[in-house]
C-alpha positions in Angstrom: -0.2 -0.1 -0.1 2.3 2.3 0.9 4.2 1.7 -2.7 1.5 2.3 -4.4 1.0 5.8 -2.3 3.9 7.1 -3.2 3.2 6.2 -7.1 0.3 8.3 -7.2 1.3 10.8 -5.8 4.8 10.7 -8.2 2.2 10.7 -10.8 0.0 13.7 -9.5 2.9 15.4 -9.3 4.2 14.6 -12.2 0.3 15.5 -13.7 0.5 18.9 -12.1 4.2 19.7 -13.5 2.7 19.0 -16.7 -0.1 21.4 -16.6 2.0 24.0 -14.7 4.6 23.8 -17.9 2.1 23.9 -20.2 0.5 27.6 -18.9 3.7 29.0 -19.3 4.3 31.0 -22.1 7.8 31.2 -24.1 8.4 34.3 -22.2 8.0 32.3 -18.6 9.6 29.4 -19.9 12.8 31.3 -20.6 12.6 34.1 -17.6 12.5 30.3 -15.5 15.9 29.3 -16.7 19.5 30.4 -16.2 20.4 29.5 -19.4 18.4 32.0 -21.5 18.9 35.0 -19.1 20.8 37.0 -22.2 18.2 36.1 -24.4 15.3 37.1 -21.8 17.3 40.5 -22.0 17.1 41.0 -25.1 13.4 39.8 -25.9 12.9 42.7 -23.1 14.8 45.5 -24.7 13.8 44.6 -28.3 9.8 44.8 -26.6 8.9 41.1 -27.7 7.4 39.7 -24.9 4.1 40.5 -25.2 4.6 39.1 -28.9 6.1 35.7 -27.2 3.7 36.1 -24.6 0.6 35.4 -27.0 -1.0 32.6 -28.6 1.3 31.4 -31.6 1.8 28.9 -31.6 5.8 29.4 -32.0 8.5 27.3 -32.8 11.9 29.3 -31.1 15.2 27.8 -31.2 16.5 30.4 -28.1 20.4 31.1 -28.3 22.0 30.0 -24.6 23.7 32.4 -23.1 26.9 31.0 -23.9 25.5 31.5 -27.6 25.8 35.2 -27.1 28.8 35.2 -25.3 30.4 34.1 -28.2 29.8 36.5 -30.3 32.4 39.2 -31.2 33.7 41.8 -27.9 30.6 44.4 -27.7 28.2 42.7 -30.3 25.5 41.5 -26.9 25.9 44.8 -25.0 25.9 47.3 -28.3 22.6 45.1 -29.1 20.9 46.2 -26.3 20.9 50.0 -26.8 17.7 51.1 -27.4 19.0 52.5 -30.9 19.7 49.3 -32.2 16.0 47.9 -30.5 15.1 47.9 -35.2 17.9 45.0 -35.5 17.1 43.7 -32.1 14.3 42.8 -32.8 15.4 41.2 -36.6 18.0 38.8 -35.0 15.4 37.6 -32.6 12.4 37.4 -34.9 14.8 35.6 -37.2 14.8 33.0 -34.1 11.1 32.3 -34.2 9.1 30.0 -36.8 5.2 30.3 -37.1 3.8 26.9 -35.9 4.9 24.2 -33.1 7.5 21.8 -34.2 8.4 19.1 -31.8 11.8 17.5 -32.3 10.5 14.8 -34.4 8.4 16.7 -36.8 11.7 18.7 -37.4 13.7 15.7 -38.3 11.0 14.5 -40.4 10.9 17.5 -42.3 14.7 17.4 -42.6 14.5 13.3 -43.7 11.9 14.0 -46.1 13.1 16.4 -47.7 16.6 14.5 -49.1 18.6 15.9 -45.6 18.0 19.5 -45.4 14.8 21.6 -45.3 14.1 25.2 -45.3 12.4 27.0 -42.9 11.0 30.5 -43.1 11.5 33.1 -39.7 9.3 35.4 -38.5 11.4 37.8 -39.7 11.6 37.0 -43.4 14.8 35.0 -43.5 15.2 31.5 -44.1 16.9 29.0 -42.1 18.2 25.2 -43.0 18.0 22.6 -41.0 20.2 19.4 -41.1 21.2 16.5 -39.2 24.5 15.4 -38.5 24.1 12.2 -36.8 21.6 12.7 -34.8 22.1 16.4 -33.8 19.7 19.0 -35.7 21.9 21.6 -37.2 20.9 25.7 -38.5 22.2 27.0 -40.8 21.8 30.9 -40.9 21.9 33.0 -44.6 25.4 33.9 -43.5 26.2 29.8 -43.6 27.0 30.1 -39.4 26.1 26.8 -37.9 24.4 25.7 -35.0 23.8 23.1 -33.0 20.2 21.9 -30.8 21.5 21.1 -27.7 17.9 20.7 -25.9 14.6 20.4 -27.8 10.9 19.7 -27.2 11.1 22.4 -24.1 6.8 22.6 -24.2 5.5 25.9 -23.6 2.1 27.5 -23.5 2.0 29.2 -27.1 5.2 26.9 -28.5 8.2 24.5 -27.9 11.4 26.7 -27.6 15.0 23.8 -29.1 18.0 25.7 -27.5 20.8 26.4 -29.6 24.1 26.6 -29.4 25.0 29.6 -31.1 23.6 32.6 -32.9 22.2 32.5 -36.3 22.0 35.0 -38.2 19.9 36.8 -41.2 21.9 38.3 -44.2 
């Protein structure tokens, strides 16, 4: 009986945790994860909090802090300046795709399209998705590459796939 109670309690806790995760927007999830603090600061500076908290759905390829740290010195600070708001907004929306695409959907699209799949971003540019072994890769319009390091982070208005690089539009 004691094992059943523990198992039932664990199941209830897991269910409640999933409900809470599903009620958090993409922004809420990012705010709650210390690996996205630079992204959150950028989304705030670009006035995109409301947009990324809206109904969606969205798929966000979200650079982790180390991805921003790898940019040339002064880049992030410059982008966070009020005078760079439009450039920052363009950069951030280049990481967003309309619709909710889980990792399995992305892998299927790549496989069904002979190893690569072009996706149109909210910014209007294109990112090419491909596979390197079992890792999903993103190639931006400048030829830079990023790898999905964590997939399928659920949110109420879409999904986040954490990436190890900042992809750049033309």
